[in-house]
C-alpha positions as CSV (number, residue, x, y, z in Angstrom):
1,M,57.5,55.9,-0.9
2,E,59.4,56.3,2.7
3,W,55.6,56.6,4.1
4,S,54.6,53.1,2.0
5,R,57.8,51.0,4.2
6,V,56.8,52.7,7.4
7,A,53.1,51.4,6.7
8,A,54.1,48.0,5.7
9,A,56.3,47.2,8.9
10,C,53.7,48.4,11.2
11,R,51.2,46.1,9.6
12,A,54.3,43.5,9.8
13,L,54.1,43.9,12.9
14,V,50.7,44.1,14.0
15,A,50.3,40.7,12.0
16,A,52.5,39.5,13.8
17,P,51.3,36.6,16.6
18,W,53.8,38.1,19.2
19,F,52.3,41.4,19.0
20,N,49.2,40.6,20.4
21,A,51.0,38.1,23.1
22,A,53.1,41.0,24.2
23,S,50.2,43.2,24.1
24,F,48.2,40.8,26.6
25,A,51.3,40.3,28.8
26,V,51.3,44.1,29.6
27,I,47.6,44.6,30.1
28,V,48.2,41.4,32.5
29,L,50.7,43.4,34.2
30,N,48.7,46.4,34.4
31,A,46.3,44.6,36.6
32,A,48.4,42.7,38.7
33,T,50.0,46.6,39.8
34,L,46.6,47.6,40.5
35,G,45.5,44.7,42.4
36,L,48.9,45.2,44.6
37,E,48.2,49.1,45.2
38,T,45.1,48.2,47.2
39,Y,47.9,46.2,49.7
40,H,49.2,49.6,51.6
41,G,52.4,47.8,52.6
42,V,53.5,47.2,49.0
43,V,52.3,51.1,48.2
44,D,54.0,52.2,51.1
45,R,57.5,50.4,50.5
46,A,57.6,50.9,46.6
47,G,55.3,53.6,45.7
48,N,57.9,55.1,43.3
49,V,57.8,51.9,41.6
50,F,54.3,52.2,40.6
51,H,54.4,55.2,39.1
52,V,57.3,54.3,37.1
53,L,55.3,51.0,36.7
54,E,52.3,53.2,35.2
55,Y,54.5,55.7,32.8
56,G,55.6,52.1,30.8
57,F,52.6,50.9,30.5
58,L,51.5,54.0,29.4
59,A,54.2,54.4,27.3
60,C,53.8,50.5,25.8
61,F,50.0,51.3,25.2
62,S,51.0,54.6,23.5
63,I,53.5,52.9,20.8
64,E,51.1,50.4,20.4
65,L,48.2,52.6,19.0
66,L,50.7,54.7,17.2
67,I,51.9,51.0,15.0
68,R,48.1,50.9,14.7
69,F,47.8,53.9,13.3
70,G,50.3,53.2,11.0
71,A,49.5,50.1,9.7
72,N,45.9,51.6,8.7
73,V,46.3,55.4,8.8
74,K,43.1,56.0,6.5
75,G,40.7,53.1,8.4
76,F,42.1,54.2,11.7
77,T,39.0,55.9,13.0
78,R,36.7,53.6,11.7
79,D,37.3,50.9,14.4
80,K,35.8,51.6,17.6
81,W,38.8,49.5,19.4
82,N,40.9,52.6,18.4
83,L,39.0,55.4,20.0
84,F,38.6,53.3,23.0
85,D,42.5,52.9,23.0
86,L,42.8,56.6,22.2
87,A,40.3,57.7,25.3
88,I,41.8,55.4,27.7
89,I,45.1,56.9,26.4
90,L,44.0,61.1,26.3
91,A,41.5,61.5,28.9
92,P,44.6,61.4,32.0
93,L,45.6,64.7,30.0
94,V,41.7,66.5,30.3
95,P,41.7,69.0,32.9
96,G,39.7,67.4,35.9
97,V,40.0,64.1,35.2
98,R,44.3,64.0,35.9
99,E,43.0,65.6,39.2
100,N,40.7,62.9,40.0
101,V,42.1,59.9,41.4
102,T,38.8,58.0,41.9
103,L,38.3,58.6,37.8
104,L,42.4,57.8,37.0
105,R,41.5,54.5,38.3
106,L,38.8,53.5,36.3
107,L,40.6,54.4,33.6
108,R,43.6,52.4,34.2
109,L,41.3,49.6,35.2
110,A,39.8,49.9,31.6
111,R,42.8,49.1,30.2
112,I,41.5,45.7,30.9
113,V,39.1,45.7,28.6
114,R,41.4,45.9,26.1
115,A,42.3,42.3,26.3
116,F,38.9,42.0,24.2
117,R,40.2,43.2,21.4
118,L,43.1,40.6,21.3
119,F,41.6,37.6,20.8
120,P,38.3,36.7,18.6
121,S,36.8,34.7,21.1
122,L,36.7,36.6,23.5
123,R,35.3,39.5,21.1
124,I,32.7,37.2,20.0
125,I,31.8,37.1,24.1
126,L,31.4,40.7,24.2
127,I,29.3,41.1,21.0
128,G,26.9,38.4,22.4
129,I,26.5,40.0,25.3
130,K,25.8,43.3,23.0
131,R,23.0,41.2,21.1
132,S,21.4,39.6,24.3
133,L,20.3,42.8,25.5
134,P,17.2,42.9,24.1
135,G,16.1,39.3,25.1
136,L,17.7,40.2,28.4
137,G,15.2,42.9,28.7
138,S,12.8,40.5,27.6
139,F,14.1,38.0,30.4
140,L,14.0,40.4,33.3
141,L,10.2,41.0,32.5
142,I,9.0,37.8,32.9
143,T,11.6,37.2,36.3
144,L,10.0,40.2,37.2
145,L,6.2,39.0,36.7
146,V,6.6,35.8,38.0
147,L,8.6,37.0,41.3
148,Y,5.5,39.8,41.8
149,G,2.8,36.9,41.3
150,Y,4.9,34.6,44.0
151,A,5.5,37.4,46.2
152,M,1.7,38.2,46.5
153,V,0.8,34.6,47.0
154,G,3.8,34.4,49.2
155,W,2.3,37.5,51.6
156,M,-0.9,35.8,51.6
157,L,0.6,32.3,52.4
158,F,3.2,33.4,55.3
159,G,2.6,37.1,55.6
160,A,2.0,37.0,59.5
161,A,3.8,34.1,60.4
162,Y,7.3,35.5,58.8
163,P,6.7,39.2,59.1
164,E,10.7,39.5,57.9
165,Q,10.5,37.9,54.7
166,Y,7.2,38.1,53.9
167,G,5.4,41.2,55.8
168,T,5.1,43.2,52.7
169,V,5.4,42.2,49.0
170,G,8.8,44.1,48.5
171,Q,10.5,41.6,51.0
172,A,8.5,38.9,49.8
173,M,10.3,39.8,46.3
174,L,13.8,40.3,47.6
175,S,13.4,36.6,50.0
176,L,12.6,35.1,46.8
177,F,15.1,36.5,44.5
178,L,17.9,35.0,47.2
179,L,16.0,32.0,46.5
180,L,16.9,31.4,43.0
181,S,20.3,30.1,43.5
182,L,18.3,27.5,45.7
183,D,20.4,27.9,48.6
184,G,18.5,26.9,52.0
185,I,15.7,25.4,50.3
186,T,15.2,22.6,52.9
187,D,15.0,24.7,55.5
188,T,12.6,26.9,53.8
189,L,10.3,23.9,52.7
190,R,10.6,22.5,56.2
191,A,9.6,26.2,57.5
192,G,6.7,26.6,55.1
193,R,5.2,23.3,55.9
194,E,5.3,24.0,59.4
195,V,2.3,27.4,58.5
196,T,0.8,25.4,55.7
197,E,0.4,22.7,53.6
198,W,0.2,24.5,51.0
199,G,3.7,25.5,51.5
200,V,5.2,23.0,49.9
201,L,3.8,22.8,46.4
202,Y,4.5,27.0,46.4
203,Y,7.7,25.8,46.8
204,L,7.9,23.5,44.6
205,S,6.2,25.3,41.5
206,Y,8.4,28.3,42.8
207,M,11.7,26.0,42.2
208,I,10.4,24.5,38.5
209,A,8.7,27.4,37.2
210,A,12.1,30.2,38.5
211,S,14.5,28.3,39.2
212,Y,15.1,26.0,36.1
213,L,12.5,27.2,33.4
214,L,13.5,31.2,33.6
215,T,17.8,29.6,34.3
216,N,16.9,27.6,30.9
217,L,15.3,30.4,29.4
218,L,18.3,33.1,30.2
219,V,21.3,30.5,29.0
220,G,19.0,30.0,25.7
221,V,19.1,33.4,25.1
222,V,22.8,33.9,25.7
223,L,23.4,30.7,23.7
224,N,21.5,31.8,20.4
225,A,23.3,35.7,20.9
226,L,26.5,34.0,21.6
227,Q,26.0,32.2,17.8
228,E,24.7,35.3,16.0
229,A,27.5,37.1,17.4
230,H,30.0,33.6,16.3
231,Q,28.6,34.1,12.3
232,A,28.5,38.1,12.7
233,E,32.3,37.8,13.4
234,K,33.0,35.3,10.0
235,Q,30.5,37.2,8.0
236,P,33.5,39.6,6.5
237,V,35.8,36.7,6.1
238,R,33.2,34.9,4.6
239,D,32.2,38.4,2.1
240,G,36.0,39.5,1.2
241,M,36.6,35.5,0.3
242,E,33.2,36.2,-2.2
243,Q,34.3,39.3,-3.6
244,R,37.6,37.4,-4.5
245,L,36.0,34.8,-6.5
246,A,33.8,37.0,-8.1
247,V,36.6,39.1,-9.4
248,L,38.4,35.6,-10.1
249,R,35.6,34.6,-12.2
250,A,35.3,37.9,-14.3
251,A,38.8,37.5,-14.7
252,L,38.6,34.0,-15.9
253,E,35.4,34.9,-18.4
254,D,37.1,37.5,-20.0
255,L,40.2,34.8,-20.7
256,E,37.8,32.7,-22.1
257,R,36.6,35.3,-24.0
258,E,39.8,36.8,-25.2
259,Y,40.5,33.3,-25.8
260,A,37.6,32.2,-28.1
261,E,37.9,35.7,-29.9
262,S,41.9,35.2,-31.0
263,R,40.7,31.4,-32.2
264,G,37.9,32.8,-34.1
265,R,39.9,35.5,-35.7
266,E,42.9,32.5,-37.0
267,P,41.0,30.9,-39.9
268,V,40.6,34.8,-41.6
269,E,44.3,35.3,-40.9
270,A,45.0,32.2,-42.3
271,S,42.9,32.4,-45.1
272,S,43.8,36.4,-46.5
273,R,47.9,34.7,-46.6
């Protein structure tokens, strides 16, 4: 009975709106502290304060994780975010990690990722990025083929005139990759036209194929993945509501059947009297 009260209190805390807000505030303060530690003057004057703050942040994250554990003991390990938080808290205690300053800073920096679990909109973005990875692989392959094809043509057109940019296919691919942002495209068009009249057609077709078509293709892949992630995030809620409706329908059907049976027995009982 006592543990049920503790579990109920933990569930109430986790469900409270201020709980996620307080957790996010701690994450922001932790990120701000990491940024301040990059200023050597600040560290020299307030180094001890940063150590105290680090222990305070660690205590806050540990208490939050304990509350989440109390709210859902059986399903605690099924939530990947709980496992991530547990790894972030326990990793600094592992020998070999606690002595490595770089790893400790990376672990402290990884705490910022915890903000994704606090807000559904951020989780949808993270899931969308994960779902877009297969499509991004195909996109990168297409981009590589386009860059390689235009790099070979660029090497044939401008290799002799601009050996630093188009002297080899690798240099040409790098130059074209930097040109995807269309930064300095006017000067590039003018320089290409000075070498050959085909330079204008070459760069214009590259702008259309790489800068516009490929960019729109990338946007389409990401938007499609975000839409799928949004639907996947709502699916558990929809499934739960459908299950509850199914239970209610079954209960209603049972009541209607019992009512019909009771109405059918009434005339028999009345005639027996």
